[in-house]
N, C-alpha and C positions, 0 to 999 in steps of 0.2 A: 373368417377370417382363420381360426385356429383350426379349420379344416381345409385348409388350402382352396378356398372359394374366394378367392380376391375380387374378382370381377363382379361377382353378385354382390360382394359387399360395398363395392364402389355404387354399384346400382342403387342400392338400401340408403346408404348416404346421401345421393344424390336426389332420392325420391325425397327424404327426410326434408332437405333443406328446401327444395320445392314447395312443399305441403307447407312450410313456417314462412314463404315468401323470401327467402335467404337463396345465398348461393354458395355452392362450394368447390374451391379449388384443385378437391383431392381427385387425384388420377391412378390409374394402374401402375404406373410407373414409379411413385411414389411410395406404393407398398413394395414393391419389387427391389427398391434398395435394401430391406431389411433381410430381403431371401437371396443373399447373394451364395450361400452354401447348398441352395435347393431346397425343395419342399420338404419340410418335415413331415414324417410320416404321422397319419391322424387317427389311426385306429387304437384299441386298448392298449396290445401289446407294445405299439410304439412310446406310448405316452408313458407304461410302466418302465421302458427302456430309458428313457430320459430321464426319468425319477430316480431311477437305481444309479444312473453315472454320478447324481449328485452324494450317494450315499460315503459315508467317510468313516472309517474305524480307527480312525486316529485317538480317541479318548478310549476305544477299547483296548486296543494296544497298550495303551498307557497304566490298563490296569493290571496289566500283565508284563512287564517292562524289566523287573526285577523276581529272583526267586520268590523274595520274601514276601513281594507285593502280590504276586502271583498264588501263592499258597495262601496269603491272606485270603483275597479275592474268591478263590475256588473253595474255602472252607466257610465262608458267610454267607456263598449261595447256597451249598447244601445245608446249611443251619435254615436259611429261608424253604430251600425246597423240603426237606422233612417236616417242619413246620405246617407248610401248605398243604402236606398231605395228611398231617394226623389232625389239625384240629377239624377242617369238614369233615375227616371220616365220621370224627367222635360225634360232633355239633350235630350233623345230620340225623344220627339216630338216639342222639338223647330223649326226645320226646318218647320213642319207641320204648326205648329200653325201663324208662319212668311207667310207662303206662302198663307192660308186660311184668314188671317186678311188683308194681303198684297193685295188678291185678289177682296176685298172689293172694294180697292182705285185705281183697274186697277194696281198695280204696282208690279205683282206677279212674273216678268221674272227670268229666272236662274238667271240673271245677278244682279239684285238687291237682290236676296236670299243669294248667295254666298258673295256678297260684304259686305251683313250687318254680317254674318258668321266671315267673316275677321276683321271688324272694333269690334265686340265683344269679338274675341279672343285676340287681339290688346289691348283692354281696360282692359284684364285680368291680364295683366306683372305688372303692378306697384304692383298689391298687395300682392305679395310674399315681398316686398320692405315695404310696409306700415304695413305690419304682424310684421316684424323681428323688427320695430321701435315701435310698440306699447307693445309689450311683457315687453319691459323694464321700463314702464311708472310707477313709485311707486303707490302703492294701486291700482292698475289696474293690472299688470301683465299677466301672462298666460291666466287665467280665466276670465277675463275682455276681453281682445281682443277677445277671443274665444267665449264667451257669445256672445258680440256684434255684431260679423261680422256674428255669426250664426244666431241671431234674424233676422237680417238687410236682410241676404239672402232669408229667407223665407217672409219678409216686401215685399221685392221687387217683389218676384215672386208674389204676391198677385195682387200689384199694375200695374201688367203688364196685368191682365186682364182687367184692365179701358181703357186700349189704343183705341183709337178712330182714331189714324192714323198708319200709317206703321212706321214713323219717332218716334212718341211716343212709341211705343211696342219696337223700335231696343233701347231708351235712357235705358227703364226699363231693357230691357236685357244687356245692357252694366252694368249698376248699379249692377246688378247680378251677372255680372263675376268676377267685381271686388271685392266684398264682400266675394262673396266662394272662391277666390284665398287666400284673406286674411285668410280667414278660416281652409282654408287647409292649409295652410303654417304653422299656429300656432298650429293644430289639431297633424301635421306630429312631432312638435318640444314639445309639450306638452305631447302626451301619453307615450313615453319611461320615461318621467320624473317622471310620477307618479308610477312609478313600482320599487319596489328594482332592485339594480343594477344586482344581480345575474340571475334575473327572468325577466330582460326587453325582453328579446328575447321571451320567452313565452307569455308574455304578448301583444307584437306586434302581434306575431301571434294569439290572441285568437281575439283580436279588427280587425283585417283584417280578420279572419274568418264571423264575426260579419256582416261586412261589405259586404263580398262577398255574404254570404247567404240572406241576405237581398235585396240585388243588384239583385239576381236571380229573387225576387218575382216582380219587377218591370214590367216585361212583363204581368205576371198574372192579377196585377192590372189593368194594361191598357185594356186587353181583357174584362175586367166587365166593365169596365168605359164606359162612352160616351164621346169618343172622338169626337163629333161635339160641345162639349162646352168646358168649360176650367176645368174641372172636376180633371187631372192630375194634373194642376198645383195649384189647391187647396190641394191636398193631399199632394203635394210636400214641399208646403209652410207651411203649419200645421207640416209637419214632422221638418222639420228644425228650426221652432220656438219652437217645443218642445224639440228638440237636445239642444238649446239654452239656454232655461229654467233649464234643466237638467245638464249643466255646472257649473251655479252659486252656486249647491248644493256639487259639488264634495268637499271631505276633504281637497285636497291638492292643496297648490300655492308652486310650488318647484321656485319660481324666489328669486334670490340670494343664491340659496343651491344647491352644488355640487352633491347630490345624496338624496333621499328619507330617 
């Protein structure tokens, strides 16, 4: 029926009824009643066209309905985009940086590399708890917590390039992971709060899209960067600091409010 072969569909129904010792009164006329506008296209392009007819941009337009709201939506999408590019760009080359820097001091064993990865991961756990506490500080709130933690994340990335020993590099990476966890804890809470309640799902989708699209660009940047230097780290740090600065000019601070 979905492919317009109504006659064959009737035959199948009649055959199934016959084999079950039943009778079916369904006829071709019964199906044609629902096909008053003619047969629908059954190929992939026709099916896609029918789906696109239902596409509605009402919620997207609502996020840009006023200058202030459009400004806010654009900025938060940029924040997510820069973080989406900066985080995977650095994180993908963290083991490489650790191994090459450690090799200079004779401690680039597999055990040391993975031990350091574990220490870094554990040090990131308190980040979410710290973020939850910072957002409730008066006159600091969501924007302050997000901006400071994002800028510090970038600063610690830059600082990691100054490490002269494996242990000092580990220390900077631990600091980076701690502040980045604070950043993400606040970011995921703050983002839906600055969208109108009825449009939050769409707003979250737009920010996630920005994050993923720019995240895809990370390997491309890495291809053209000199991986024998700290170039990926510099690019990543600059993106985090830029994102932190953008947070300071966002127009909404939702602390203490039920909704936008």
